[in-house]
C-alpha positions in Angstrom: 108.7 172.7 89.6 112.2 174.2 89.6 111.8 175.1 85.9 108.6 177.0 86.7 110.4 179.0 89.5 113.3 179.8 87.2 111.0 180.8 84.4 109.0 183.1 86.8 112.2 184.7 88.2 113.2 185.6 84.6 109.8 186.9 83.7 108.6 190.5 83.3 106.1 190.2 86.1 108.7 189.2 88.6 110.9 192.1 87.6 108.0 194.5 87.9 107.1 193.1 91.2 110.6 193.5 92.5 110.8 197.1 91.2 107.4 198.0 92.6 108.2 196.6 96.0 111.5 198.4 96.2 109.9 201.7 95.1 107.1 201.2 97.7 109.4 200.3 100.7 110.6 203.8 101.7 107.0 205.1 101.6 105.9 202.4 103.9 108.7 203.3 106.3 107.7 206.9 106.1 104.0 206.3 106.6 104.3 204.2 109.8 104.4 206.7 112.7 107.4 206.5 114.9 105.0 206.3 118.0 103.6 203.1 116.6 107.1 201.7 116.0 108.1 202.6 119.6 105.4 200.3 121.0 107.6 197.3 120.3 110.7 198.6 122.0 114.2 198.5 120.7 115.0 196.0 117.9 118.7 196.2 118.6 120.0 192.8 119.7 123.1 194.4 121.4 120.9 196.7 123.5 118.5 193.9 124.4 121.3 191.5 125.5 123.8 194.0 127.1 121.6 197.0 127.9 124.2 199.3 126.2 123.5 201.2 123.1 125.5 200.3 119.9 126.6 202.6 117.1 123.4 202.0 115.3 120.9 202.7 118.1 118.7 205.6 117.3 119.1 205.2 113.5 115.4 204.5 112.9 114.4 207.7 114.8 117.2 209.6 113.0 116.2 208.4 109.5 112.6 209.3 110.3 113.6 212.7 111.5 115.7 213.3 108.4 112.8 212.4 106.2 110.7 214.9 108.1 113.5 217.5 107.7 114.1 217.7 111.4 117.9 217.6 111.3 118.5 218.7 114.9 116.4 215.8 116.3 118.2 213.4 113.9 121.5 214.6 115.2 120.4 214.0 118.8 119.2 210.4 118.0 122.3 209.3 116.0 125.1 211.4 114.6 126.2 208.7 112.2 122.8 208.9 110.4 124.1 211.8 108.4 126.7 209.5 106.8 124.6 206.4 106.6 121.4 208.0 105.2 122.9 209.4 102.1 124.7 206.2 101.4 121.4 204.3 101.7 119.7 206.7 99.4 122.5 206.3 96.8 122.2 202.5 97.0 118.4 202.7 96.8 118.6 204.8 93.6 121.3 202.5 92.2 119.2 199.4 92.7 116.0 201.1 91.4 117.9 202.2 88.2 119.3 198.7 87.8 115.8 197.1 88.2 114.3 199.6 85.8 116.9 198.7 83.2 116.2 195.0 83.8 112.5 195.6 83.3 113.1 197.6 80.1 115.4 195.0 78.7 112.8 192.2 79.5 110.0 194.3 77.8 112.0 194.8 74.6 113.1 191.2 74.2 111.9 189.7 70.9 110.7 186.5 72.6 108.7 188.4 75.2 104.9 187.8 74.7 104.1 191.1 76.5 106.3 193.2 74.2 104.7 196.3 72.8 105.0 196.3 69.0 
């Protein structure tokens, strides 16, 4: 059983699944309206326990506003989002490029049965 899991994690399909999921994730976040997300209240543990806002409160609204190019609203929700959002974008691109290279190397391996000749 463990051998099957290890084999699957080193397969082309698993690498493509990871890459596809990571490429799709920001679009899912963007497509879910903020009004729908607000129905569930704050997800911040600090705010729920203490009632006080932490440094991350408002980040979800701020990121959504930045993606909609409403920078004034993003600034009002959370000023730190202008630092955190570019860092997250950088890390996202870095991971996507790493996964793409991983998929490419798996596809060009000589022992790969899915390799294009």
